[in-house]
C-alpha positions as CSV (number, residue, x, y, z in Angstrom):
1,X,103.2,84.1,121.1
2,X,105.6,86.9,120.1
3,X,104.7,90.5,120.4
4,X,106.2,93.2,118.2
5,X,105.9,96.8,119.2
6,X,106.1,99.5,116.5
7,X,106.5,102.7,118.4
8,X,107.0,106.4,117.7
9,X,108.6,106.9,121.1
10,X,107.6,110.5,122.1
11,X,107.7,111.8,118.6
12,X,105.2,114.3,117.0
13,X,102.4,113.5,114.6
14,X,104.7,113.1,111.6
15,X,106.5,110.2,113.1
16,X,103.2,108.7,114.4
17,X,102.0,108.7,110.7
18,X,105.2,106.9,109.9
19,X,104.3,104.3,112.6
20,X,101.0,103.6,111.0
21,X,102.6,102.9,107.6
22,X,105.5,101.0,109.1
23,X,103.2,98.7,111.1
24,X,101.5,97.7,107.8
25,X,104.9,97.0,106.2
26,X,105.8,94.9,109.3
27,X,102.6,92.9,109.0
28,X,103.4,92.2,105.3
29,X,107.0,91.2,106.2
30,X,105.6,88.8,108.8
31,X,103.5,87.1,106.1
32,X,106.5,86.8,103.8
33,X,108.6,85.4,106.7
34,X,106.0,82.7,107.4
35,X,104.8,84.3,110.7
36,X,101.1,84.2,111.4
37,X,99.7,87.5,112.7
38,X,97.1,86.8,115.3
39,X,96.0,90.3,116.0
40,X,97.1,93.9,116.1
41,X,96.5,96.6,118.8
42,X,96.6,100.2,117.8
43,X,97.1,102.9,120.5
44,X,96.0,106.3,119.4
45,X,94.6,107.5,116.1
46,X,94.4,104.8,113.4
47,X,96.3,107.0,110.9
48,X,98.7,108.4,113.5
49,X,99.1,106.0,116.4
50,X,101.7,106.3,119.2
51,X,102.3,102.6,118.9
52,X,101.0,99.4,117.3
53,X,101.4,96.0,119.0
54,X,101.5,93.0,116.6
55,X,101.0,89.5,118.0
56,X,102.5,86.8,115.9
57,X,103.0,83.0,116.0
58,X,106.5,82.0,115.0
59,X,110.1,83.0,115.6
60,X,110.6,86.7,115.3
61,X,114.2,86.2,114.3
62,X,112.8,85.3,110.8
63,X,112.2,89.0,110.4
64,X,115.9,89.6,110.1
65,X,116.7,93.2,109.5
66,X,113.2,94.5,110.4
67,X,114.0,94.7,114.2
68,X,115.5,98.0,115.3
69,X,115.2,101.7,114.4
70,X,113.7,102.7,111.1
71,X,114.2,106.1,109.5
72,X,111.8,108.0,107.2
73,X,113.4,110.6,105.0
74,X,111.2,113.5,103.8
75,X,113.3,115.5,101.3
76,X,110.5,117.9,100.3
77,X,110.2,119.7,103.6
78,X,111.4,123.3,103.6
79,X,114.7,124.7,104.9
80,X,115.0,124.6,108.7
81,X,112.4,121.9,109.0
82,X,113.1,118.4,110.2
83,X,113.5,116.0,107.3
84,X,114.1,112.7,109.0
85,X,111.9,110.8,111.4
86,X,112.6,107.6,113.5
87,X,110.4,104.8,114.7
88,X,111.3,101.5,116.4
89,X,110.3,97.9,115.8
90,X,111.1,95.8,118.9
91,X,110.1,92.5,120.5
92,X,108.4,93.1,123.9
93,X,106.9,91.0,126.6
94,X,103.1,91.0,126.9
95,X,102.2,92.5,130.2
96,X,101.0,89.9,132.7
97,X,97.5,91.2,133.5
98,X,94.0,89.7,133.7
99,X,91.8,90.7,130.8
100,X,89.2,93.3,131.4
101,X,85.6,92.5,130.6
102,X,84.6,94.9,127.8
103,X,81.0,96.2,127.5
104,X,80.0,95.6,123.8
105,X,78.0,98.8,123.9
106,X,81.4,100.7,124.2
107,X,82.8,99.0,121.1
108,X,82.4,99.9,117.4
109,X,82.8,96.8,115.3
110,X,83.4,96.9,111.5
111,X,84.1,94.2,109.0
112,X,87.1,94.6,106.7
113,X,89.1,92.8,104.0
114,X,92.4,94.3,105.1
115,X,95.0,91.9,106.5
116,X,96.6,94.6,108.8
117,X,96.9,98.3,109.5
118,X,98.2,99.7,106.2
119,X,98.9,96.2,104.9
120,X,98.8,95.2,101.2
121,X,97.5,91.6,101.6
122,X,93.7,91.4,101.1
123,X,91.3,88.7,102.2
124,X,88.8,87.4,99.6
125,X,85.9,88.0,102.0
126,X,85.1,90.6,104.7
127,X,85.7,88.2,107.6
128,X,88.3,90.3,109.4
129,X,87.1,92.5,112.2
130,X,88.2,95.8,113.5
131,X,87.0,96.7,117.0
132,X,87.4,100.1,118.5
133,X,86.9,100.8,122.2
134,X,85.2,104.2,122.1
135,X,86.2,105.4,125.6
136,X,90.0,104.9,125.0
137,X,90.3,104.8,121.2
138,X,92.2,101.5,121.4
139,X,91.6,99.5,118.2
140,X,92.1,95.8,117.6
141,X,92.1,94.0,114.2
142,X,91.6,90.2,114.1
143,X,91.4,88.0,111.0
144,X,92.8,84.7,112.4
145,X,89.4,82.9,112.1
146,X,87.5,82.1,108.9
147,X,84.1,83.4,110.2
148,X,83.3,87.0,111.0
149,X,81.4,85.9,114.2
150,X,84.5,84.1,115.5
151,X,86.7,87.0,114.7
152,X,84.3,89.4,116.4
153,X,84.4,87.2,119.6
154,X,88.1,87.0,119.5
155,X,88.4,90.8,118.8
156,X,86.4,91.6,122.0
157,X,88.7,89.2,124.0
158,X,91.8,90.8,122.5
159,X,90.4,94.2,123.3
160,X,89.9,93.2,126.9
161,X,93.5,92.0,127.0
162,X,94.7,95.3,125.3
163,X,92.9,97.4,128.0
164,X,94.6,95.3,130.7
165,X,97.9,95.6,128.9
166,X,97.4,99.4,128.7
167,X,96.9,99.6,132.4
168,X,99.9,97.4,133.0
169,X,102.0,99.5,130.6
170,X,101.0,102.7,132.5
171,X,102.0,101.1,135.8
172,X,105.3,100.0,134.3
173,X,106.0,103.5,132.9
174,X,105.5,105.0,136.3
175,X,108.3,102.7,137.5
176,X,110.4,103.4,134.5
177,X,110.4,99.8,133.4
178,X,109.4,100.4,129.7
179,X,110.5,104.0,129.4
180,X,113.7,102.9,127.6
181,X,111.5,101.4,124.8
182,X,109.8,104.7,124.0
183,X,112.7,107.0,124.7
184,X,115.6,104.9,123.6
185,X,115.3,104.9,119.8
186,X,118.7,104.8,118.3
187,X,118.9,107.7,115.9
188,X,121.6,107.7,113.3
189,X,121.9,103.9,112.9
190,X,118.6,102.7,111.3
191,X,118.2,99.1,110.1
192,X,116.1,100.4,107.2
193,X,115.6,103.8,105.6
194,X,112.3,104.7,103.9
195,X,110.8,107.4,101.7
196,X,107.2,108.1,100.7
197,X,106.0,107.4,97.1
198,X,103.8,109.8,95.2
199,X,100.7,108.0,96.6
200,X,102.0,108.3,100.2
201,X,103.0,104.6,100.5
202,X,106.4,103.6,102.0
203,X,109.3,102.8,99.7
204,X,112.5,101.2,100.9
205,X,115.2,103.7,100.2
206,X,118.0,101.2,100.8
């Protein structure tokens, strides 16, 4: 299993919104590259997360120019305001931690047709599941199984793993082990540059 991290680093809400859109674009890119997205984990608000972790089966090198720093250009902002935002897409190791048993009463589960956060591929039935852990706001989306029941069970398992990973990440940050991922975005040398279309969707600006 390969884990991709789409992160805003320590950026403000504008770049976190970019992360939400970019994560959807990455999910679509995985599908085009023949990678199977097992699940996604969203840390923070669904429309403005600090990071999105995407678990895929396959060789991440198939993504080619998607790995690295991405820039969003916003030409309509006023004078003196920041017009360029950066987010990173990196391959990370999944923290080695035992899954936490999740109380179903703490989880809000909804069925969805969407194939990923902000993605454009749509399932023909509402078998995909989005599970949100209310105490932490962590959200997991799973559509690997054909049945809604199986995806719900897997979503709860993934949510337990995500909570354990969150705890492991926090411990790692305290030691500085992952700080470089969130603080080390290379600004000025993006692998892709984006702009927003009239409807708010991302458009590759070349």
